[in-house]
C-alpha positions in Angstrom: 5.1 -9.4 -11.7 3.2 -6.6 -10.1 4.4 -4.7 -7.1 7.3 -2.5 -6.2 10.1 -5.0 -7.0 9.3 -5.7 -10.6 13.0 -5.8 -11.5 13.5 -9.1 -9.6 11.9 -12.2 -11.0 12.0 -14.2 -7.8 10.5 -11.6 -5.4 6.8 -11.3 -4.7 5.6 -8.1 -3.2 3.2 -9.4 -0.5 2.6 -5.8 0.7 1.0 -4.9 -2.6 -1.0 -8.2 -2.7 -2.3 -7.7 0.9 -3.3 -4.1 0.1 -5.2 -5.2 -3.0 -7.0 -7.9 -1.0 -8.0 -5.3 1.7 -9.3 -3.0 -1.0 -11.4 -5.8 -2.5 -12.7 -6.7 1.0 -13.5 -3.1 1.7 -15.6 -2.7 -1.4 -17.3 -6.0 -0.7 -18.3 -4.7 2.8 -19.4 -1.4 1.1 -16.7 0.5 3.0 -15.9 2.7 0.0 -14.2 5.3 2.3 -11.7 2.7 3.5 -11.2 1.3 0.0 -10.4 4.8 -1.3 -7.8 5.4 1.4 -6.2 2.0 0.9 -6.1 2.6 -2.9 -4.2 5.9 -2.3 -1.8 4.2 0.1 -1.2 1.4 -2.5 -0.6 3.9 -5.3 1.8 5.9 -3.2 3.6 2.7 -2.0 4.0 1.5 -5.6 5.4 4.9 -6.6 7.9 4.7 -3.8 6.6 7.6 -1.8 6.5 5.6 1.4 7.0 2.2 3.0 4.2 0.1 4.5 4.3 -2.4 7.3 1.4 -4.5 8.7 0.5 -4.5 12.3 -2.2 -6.9 13.4 -3.2 -7.3 9.8 -3.6 -3.6 9.1 -1.3 -1.4 7.0 0.7 1.4 8.6 2.9 3.9 6.8 6.5 4.0 8.1 6.9 7.6 9.3 10.6 7.9 8.4 9.9 6.8 4.8 7.4 9.6 3.9 9.1 11.9 1.5 9.1 15.5 2.5 7.3 18.0 0.2 8.0 21.6 -0.3 5.0 22.5 1.9 6.4 20.6 4.9 
């Protein structure tokens, strides 16, 4: 199973699925800039760097979930 919750057999990570679909749609529409940003967001989400919610079909990073870096 792909996604952030791979340790659970009965959980599907629909956030990762939706992000992958948006990335494919962005490439199809030749919006490579949007596809790149969505790919980075998906990578960071899967690495646990932040949480994502969808509002009106678009991903938003949950501000409180963003990990602080030493530069912040």
